[in-house]
C-alpha positions as CSV (number, residue, x, y, z in Angstrom):
1,X,258.5,-39.4,188.9
2,X,262.3,-40.5,188.3
3,X,263.7,-41.0,184.9
4,X,266.3,-43.1,183.8
5,X,268.4,-41.5,181.2
6,X,269.9,-45.1,178.9
7,X,272.7,-44.5,176.4
8,X,273.1,-46.9,173.8
9,X,272.9,-51.0,174.5
10,X,275.1,-52.3,176.8
11,X,277.3,-53.9,174.5
12,X,277.6,-50.5,172.6
13,X,277.2,-47.9,175.2
14,X,280.8,-46.2,174.4
15,X,280.1,-44.1,171.5
16,X,282.6,-42.7,171.0
17,X,286.4,-42.8,172.9
18,X,288.1,-39.2,172.7
19,X,291.6,-38.1,174.3
20,X,292.7,-40.0,177.6
21,X,293.2,-38.1,181.1
22,X,295.0,-38.9,183.9
23,X,293.2,-39.8,187.1
24,X,294.0,-38.6,190.3
25,X,297.0,-36.3,188.9
26,X,295.7,-33.0,190.8
27,X,294.5,-34.6,194.0
28,X,295.2,-31.1,196.8
29,X,297.0,-31.9,200.2
30,X,295.1,-32.3,203.0
31,X,295.1,-29.9,206.3
32,X,292.6,-30.3,209.3
33,X,292.4,-28.0,212.2
34,X,290.5,-28.8,215.2
35,X,289.0,-26.0,217.1
36,X,288.9,-27.2,220.7
37,X,286.8,-23.5,221.9
38,X,283.5,-24.4,223.7
39,X,281.5,-26.2,222.6
40,X,283.3,-28.6,221.5
41,X,282.9,-31.5,223.6
42,X,284.6,-34.5,224.1
43,X,281.9,-36.9,222.4
44,X,282.0,-34.9,219.4
45,X,285.6,-34.7,219.1
46,X,285.7,-38.7,219.5
47,X,283.4,-38.5,216.9
48,X,285.1,-37.1,214.4
49,X,289.0,-39.1,215.4
50,X,287.1,-42.1,214.4
51,X,285.7,-41.0,211.1
52,X,289.2,-39.8,210.4
53,X,291.1,-42.8,211.3
54,X,288.8,-44.6,209.5
55,X,289.1,-43.2,205.9
56,X,293.1,-42.3,206.6
57,X,293.5,-46.0,207.0
58,X,291.5,-47.1,204.2
59,X,293.2,-44.3,202.2
60,X,297.0,-45.9,203.1
61,X,295.6,-48.7,202.3
62,X,294.2,-48.4,198.6
63,X,296.8,-49.7,196.0
64,X,297.0,-47.5,192.7
65,X,296.4,-43.9,192.2
66,X,297.4,-41.8,195.7
67,X,294.4,-39.9,196.8
68,X,295.5,-37.9,199.2
69,X,299.2,-37.3,198.5
70,X,299.7,-35.3,201.9
71,X,298.1,-34.5,204.8
72,X,298.5,-32.7,207.9
73,X,296.7,-32.6,211.4
74,X,296.9,-29.3,213.4
75,X,294.8,-28.5,216.7
76,X,293.6,-25.4,218.2
77,X,293.9,-25.0,221.5
78,X,296.5,-22.3,223.0
79,X,297.8,-21.8,220.0
80,X,298.6,-24.3,216.7
81,X,299.9,-27.7,217.3
82,X,301.0,-29.8,214.7
83,X,300.1,-33.3,215.6
84,X,301.3,-34.7,211.8
85,X,303.2,-31.8,209.7
86,X,302.6,-31.8,206.1
87,X,303.7,-35.2,204.5
88,X,302.8,-38.2,202.7
89,X,300.6,-40.9,204.5
90,X,302.1,-43.9,202.4
91,X,304.7,-45.8,204.4
92,X,303.9,-43.1,208.2
93,X,301.1,-45.5,209.3
94,X,302.9,-46.2,212.6
95,X,303.3,-42.4,212.4
96,X,299.6,-41.6,211.5
97,X,298.2,-43.7,213.8
98,X,300.6,-42.1,216.8
99,X,298.9,-38.7,215.7
100,X,295.3,-39.9,216.2
101,X,296.1,-41.2,219.2
102,X,297.7,-38.1,220.5
103,X,294.5,-36.3,219.7
104,X,291.6,-38.9,220.7
105,X,293.8,-38.6,224.5
106,X,293.5,-34.6,223.5
107,X,289.6,-34.9,223.0
108,X,289.3,-37.1,226.3
109,X,291.1,-34.6,228.4
110,X,290.7,-30.9,229.6
111,X,292.2,-28.4,227.4
112,X,293.2,-25.4,227.9
113,X,292.2,-23.1,225.2
114,X,292.2,-19.5,224.4
115,X,290.2,-16.1,225.0
116,X,290.6,-15.6,221.2
117,X,290.7,-17.2,217.9
118,X,293.6,-18.7,216.7
119,X,291.7,-20.0,213.0
120,X,294.2,-17.9,211.0
121,X,297.5,-18.4,213.1
122,X,296.0,-22.1,212.3
123,X,295.8,-21.5,208.5
124,X,298.8,-19.6,208.5
125,X,300.9,-22.9,210.5
126,X,299.1,-25.0,207.5
127,X,300.4,-22.6,204.7
128,X,303.2,-22.7,205.8
129,X,303.9,-26.7,206.3
130,X,302.5,-26.8,202.4
131,X,306.1,-24.4,201.7
132,X,308.4,-26.2,203.6
133,X,307.4,-29.4,201.8
134,X,306.8,-27.9,198.3
135,X,310.5,-26.4,198.6
136,X,311.5,-29.9,199.7
137,X,310.4,-31.7,197.1
138,X,311.8,-29.0,194.6
139,X,315.3,-29.9,195.9
140,X,314.6,-33.5,194.5
141,X,312.8,-33.1,191.9
142,X,309.9,-34.8,193.0
143,X,306.2,-34.3,192.1
144,X,304.5,-32.1,194.5
145,X,300.4,-30.9,195.5
146,X,300.3,-27.4,194.3
147,X,297.0,-26.4,196.3
148,X,296.2,-27.6,199.5
149,X,292.6,-27.7,200.8
150,X,291.9,-26.8,204.6
151,X,288.9,-28.6,206.3
152,X,287.8,-26.9,209.7
153,X,286.2,-28.7,212.6
154,X,284.8,-26.1,214.9
155,X,281.3,-26.3,217.5
156,X,281.9,-22.3,217.3
157,X,278.8,-21.0,214.8
158,X,278.9,-20.3,211.4
159,X,278.9,-16.1,211.0
160,X,281.5,-16.3,214.3
161,X,284.1,-18.9,212.1
162,X,283.0,-16.4,209.0
163,X,284.6,-12.9,210.8
164,X,287.2,-14.6,212.4
165,X,288.3,-15.6,209.0
166,X,287.9,-12.5,207.3
167,X,291.6,-11.2,208.8
168,X,293.3,-13.6,206.0
169,X,291.1,-11.3,203.1
170,X,294.2,-9.9,202.8
171,X,296.8,-13.0,202.7
172,X,298.8,-13.3,199.4
173,X,299.4,-17.4,200.4
174,X,296.0,-18.0,199.4
175,X,296.3,-18.4,196.1
176,X,297.9,-22.1,196.7
177,X,294.4,-23.0,198.5
178,X,292.0,-24.5,196.2
179,X,289.1,-24.6,199.5
180,X,288.5,-24.4,203.3
181,X,286.1,-26.0,204.2
182,X,284.6,-25.1,207.7
183,X,282.4,-28.5,209.0
184,X,279.7,-26.6,212.2
185,X,279.3,-29.1,214.6
186,X,275.7,-28.9,216.0
187,X,273.1,-31.3,217.5
188,X,270.4,-30.7,215.5
189,X,268.5,-27.4,217.2
190,X,271.3,-25.6,216.3
191,X,271.0,-24.8,213.1
192,X,272.3,-22.5,210.4
193,X,269.4,-20.3,210.9
194,X,268.4,-17.0,208.7
195,X,270.5,-14.9,210.2
196,X,273.7,-16.3,210.4
197,X,272.9,-17.3,206.4
198,X,272.5,-13.5,205.5
199,X,275.7,-12.6,207.6
200,X,277.6,-15.2,205.5
201,X,276.4,-14.3,202.0
202,X,277.7,-10.2,203.4
203,X,281.2,-11.9,203.3
204,X,281.6,-11.6,199.8
205,X,281.0,-7.8,200.0
206,X,282.8,-6.6,203.0
207,X,285.9,-9.0,202.1
208,X,287.8,-10.2,198.9
209,X,286.4,-12.2,196.4
210,X,288.9,-14.9,196.9
211,X,288.0,-15.4,200.8
212,X,284.5,-15.4,199.5
213,X,285.1,-18.0,196.3
214,X,287.2,-20.5,199.5
215,X,284.8,-20.4,201.9
216,X,282.5,-23.2,202.5
217,X,280.9,-23.4,205.8
218,X,279.5,-27.0,206.1
219,X,276.2,-27.2,209.6
220,X,277.6,-31.1,210.0
221,X,275.3,-33.3,212.6
222,X,277.3,-34.7,216.0
223,X,277.9,-38.1,214.4
224,X,280.3,-40.8,213.0
225,X,278.5,-40.8,209.5
226,X,278.1,-37.7,209.3
227,X,281.7,-36.6,209.3
228,X,282.8,-40.2,207.6
229,X,280.6,-39.0,204.8
230,X,282.7,-35.3,204.4
231,X,285.9,-37.1,205.0
232,X,285.6,-39.7,202.3
233,X,284.9,-37.5,199.2
234,X,288.8,-36.9,200.1
235,X,289.0,-40.2,197.8
236,X,287.0,-38.7,194.7
237,X,288.8,-37.4,191.9
238,X,289.9,-34.1,192.0
239,X,291.4,-33.5,188.8
240,X,288.9,-31.3,186.6
241,X,290.9,-29.6,184.2
242,X,289.0,-31.5,181.2
243,X,285.2,-33.4,181.7
244,X,285.5,-36.6,182.4
245,X,282.6,-38.3,180.3
246,X,280.2,-36.4,177.7
247,X,276.4,-37.0,177.7
248,X,274.8,-36.2,174.2
249,X,270.8,-35.4,174.9
250,X,269.0,-35.2,171.9
251,X,266.7,-31.4,171.4
252,X,263.8,-30.9,172.2
253,X,263.0,-29.2,168.8
254,X,264.3,-29.3,165.6
255,X,268.0,-28.6,166.1
256,X,271.4,-29.5,167.3
257,X,271.8,-31.9,170.3
258,X,272.9,-30.4,173.5
259,X,275.6,-32.1,175.3
260,X,276.2,-32.3,178.7
261,X,279.3,-32.1,180.6
262,X,279.9,-34.7,183.2
263,X,282.2,-35.4,186.5
264,X,282.6,-39.2,187.2
265,X,282.5,-40.3,191.4
266,X,283.1,-43.1,192.7
267,X,280.2,-44.9,194.7
268,X,282.0,-47.8,195.4
269,X,285.1,-48.4,196.1
270,X,287.0,-51.4,193.4
271,X,287.4,-54.7,195.8
272,X,291.0,-55.3,193.6
273,X,292.1,-51.7,195.1
274,X,292.3,-53.6,198.9
275,X,296.2,-54.8,198.9
276,X,294.7,-58.5,200.3
277,X,294.9,-62.2,199.4
278,X,291.2,-62.3,198.6
279,X,292.1,-59.2,196.7
280,X,293.6,-61.1,193.5
281,X,290.8,-63.6,194.0
282,X,287.9,-61.4,193.8
283,X,285.0,-63.1,191.4
284,X,282.1,-60.5,190.3
285,X,279.6,-63.0,190.4
286,X,277.9,-62.1,187.1
287,X,275.5,-63.4,184.5
288,X,277.9,-62.3,182.0
289,X,280.6,-64.2,181.6
290,X,282.9,-61.9,179.7
291,X,282.4,-59.8,182.7
292,X,283.8,-62.6,184.9
293,X,286.7,-62.9,182.4
294,X,287.9,-59.2,183.0
295,X,287.5,-59.5,186.6
296,X,290.0,-61.9,186.8
297,X,292.5,-61.0,184.7
298,X,292.3,-57.4,185.7
299,X,295.6,-56.5,187.1
300,X,296.6,-54.9,190.8
301,X,297.7,-51.6,190.3
302,X,300.6,-50.4,192.0
303,X,300.6,-48.2,194.7
304,X,301.2,-44.6,193.3
305,X,300.6,-46.0,189.8
306,X,298.9,-43.1,187.3
307,X,295.8,-44.5,185.9
308,X,295.1,-43.4,181.8
309,X,291.4,-43.2,181.4
310,X,289.2,-42.6,178.2
311,X,287.2,-39.3,178.3
312,X,283.6,-41.3,176.1
313,X,281.0,-39.8,175.1
314,X,277.2,-41.0,175.3
315,X,274.5,-40.6,173.7
316,X,270.8,-41.1,175.4
317,X,268.5,-43.2,173.1
318,X,265.6,-43.8,175.2
319,X,264.1,-42.5,178.8
320,X,262.2,-45.1,181.5
321,X,261.0,-45.2,184.5
322,X,263.1,-45.0,187.4
323,X,260.8,-48.6,188.8
324,X,261.6,-49.6,185.6
325,X,265.0,-50.4,186.2
326,X,266.1,-53.4,187.6
327,X,269.0,-53.0,190.8
328,X,270.9,-56.2,189.4
329,X,271.7,-53.4,185.7
330,X,273.0,-51.0,187.9
331,X,275.3,-53.5,190.0
332,X,275.0,-56.4,189.5
333,X,276.6,-56.5,186.2
334,X,278.4,-53.4,185.9
335,X,281.0,-53.6,189.7
336,X,281.2,-50.2,190.1
337,X,278.9,-48.1,190.2
338,X,279.7,-43.7,189.3
339,X,277.8,-41.3,190.0
340,X,277.5,-38.4,186.8
341,X,277.4,-34.9,188.3
342,X,277.2,-32.3,185.7
343,X,280.5,-29.3,185.4
344,X,279.4,-27.4,183.2
345,X,276.7,-26.2,182.2
346,X,274.6,-26.7,179.0
347,X,275.6,-26.3,175.0
348,X,274.8,-26.7,171.7
349,X,277.3,-29.7,170.8
């Protein structure tokens, strides 16, 4: 049985508004490394390119805060080759599409690959590009991402990838890396075995704790939707310097109520962020007149605009079965439903 916690009344949901926070102010730079070593095939590559294109084109056309400040696309064949060196995607749509088309051509052709792994060289190349961008922006007094998140797409087994990345243990430049996410593509039957999981667990014992904390190996199905589910997470707000929302729960026994610090994640992008002629006329069909008025009067945000949003506190007032909640409450009167995920353990208020 699933339950839904209701927080206050519809017109009194916000119990307390604290200091504001800057949304999307800590978005990391993104680098995608495509490993062409067998058993990577053209079908897998084309699925990945389609999902990557959809996500990047959506990010290019969103107004408001920049979701992907810097992006790089690197192929790993005989050596690392940057199809799209680390730079902004806003204003570079034509150049970005050209790089994606070139990647699509490489996917359909027989690309010579090295007998040895060049994963480490590819990561080094991405870090060099980040330092170059930081140097350029420092000279022009511009803000740039201080962290880099690397995504590796490969068909090699997860245990092999973990072993090949162990050479990065002593790399001092890993301090500016937020995460190294490895997407290990499988066809359904090539799942992560228990032996491979045990070998991955040994990574933290045999190598540096820093590398073990950065490495995130994710088995993924070979289809466009699976790739999209990973790439679209780039559009979430990555600023975790402070909690997005506090949920106050009543104590089980006599005592202080319990506070759950939560982060907010969008489940549906607000259509007013799309720079189309329809966005300025977007109306939310709702039974609440004030909701419709708020929607019509909301101004469009310019690209790069910094959003200041309040940090709210919600107090739980009742617990009801999920079957007793009409979907119109979640998706009818609320234009942009958000997912709450605990960011810290429970602690007394």
